[in-house]
VOKOL-854522 format. One line per 2 residues: number of its first residue (from 1); their letters; for each residue z negated, x, y of C-alpha. Coordinates in Angstrom, 2 decimals, always signed. Layout:
<rs>
NUM> a> Z X Y | ...
</rs>
This chain:
<rs>
1> xx> -23.40 -5.83 +21.84 | -23.64 -6.63 +18.14
3> xx> -23.19 -3.85 +15.59 | -19.53 -2.89 +15.73
5> xx> -17.68 -1.17 +12.92 | -14.80 +0.98 +14.08
7> xx> -12.21 +2.40 +11.72 | -12.67 +5.74 +13.46
9> xx> -16.19 +7.00 +12.82 | -18.05 +9.77 +14.62
11> xx> -15.86 +12.74 +15.56 | -16.56 +15.94 +13.60
13> xx> -16.31 +19.40 +15.07 | -13.42 +21.39 +13.60
15> xx> -10.82 +23.97 +14.58 | -7.80 +22.02 +15.85
17> xx> -4.07 +22.71 +15.81 | -2.74 +21.95 +19.28
19> xx> -0.01 +19.31 +19.70 | +1.48 +17.74 +22.81
21> xx> +2.48 +14.07 +22.88 | +3.71 +11.55 +25.40
23> xx> +2.87 +7.86 +25.21 | +3.47 +4.65 +27.11
25> xx> +0.98 +3.83 +29.89 | -0.26 +0.75 +28.00
27> xx> -1.09 +2.86 +24.95 | -2.90 +5.35 +27.17
29> xx> -4.97 +2.51 +28.64 | -5.82 +1.30 +25.12
31> xx> -6.83 +4.81 +24.06 | -9.11 +5.16 +27.07
33> xx> -10.66 +1.76 +26.31 | -11.11 +2.70 +22.63
35> xx> -12.82 +5.95 +23.66 | -15.18 +3.96 +25.89
37> xx> -16.08 +1.58 +23.04 | -16.42 +4.50 +20.61
39> xx> -18.83 +6.25 +23.00 | -20.86 +3.04 +23.33
41> xx> -21.03 +2.49 +19.56 | -21.87 +6.09 +18.61
43> xx> -23.78 +7.13 +21.73 | -21.68 +10.21 +22.42
45> xx> -18.79 +10.47 +24.90 | -15.44 +11.32 +23.35
47> xx> -12.11 +12.13 +24.99 | -8.87 +10.59 +23.83
49> xx> -7.66 +14.06 +22.82 | -10.65 +14.29 +20.46
51> xx> -10.13 +10.74 +19.25 | -6.39 +10.72 +18.49
53> xx> -6.52 +13.10 +15.47 | -9.21 +10.97 +13.83
55> xx> -7.21 +7.82 +14.53 | -4.11 +9.34 +12.94
57> xx> -6.10 +10.57 +9.92 | -7.60 +7.10 +9.47
59> xx> -4.13 +5.55 +9.60 | -2.68 +8.00 +7.08
61> xx> -5.66 +7.69 +4.73 | -5.38 +3.89 +4.73
63> xx> -1.59 +3.69 +4.25 | -1.05 +2.85 +0.58
65> xx> +2.75 +2.92 +0.97 | +2.61 +6.45 +2.32
67> xx> +0.34 +7.59 -0.52 | +2.64 +6.03 -3.12
69> xx> +5.81 +7.54 -1.60 | +4.18 +10.95 -1.24
71> xx> +3.07 +10.89 -4.87 | +6.56 +9.81 -6.05
73> xx> +8.21 +12.55 -4.00 | +5.89 +15.25 -5.35
75> xx> +6.45 +14.03 -8.94 | +10.22 +14.12 -8.40
77> xx> +10.07 +17.68 -7.08 | +8.24 +18.98 -10.15
</rs>
């Protein structure tokens, strides 16, 4: 396999806040497949429950519209 760059990098150890979610079976299958690829790329097995927070953080960090709206809302509150 050629060098693959994933948006979600290696998973860091940290103290989590527990959440419960439900998702469609197709999304679950994709998450399991992503975890398999992630483990292959980084050489360390990862569960989908470890992976999902990093995926969400990556999404939020890359969402320019969210950043802009958040900044506008905080400026309006001050």
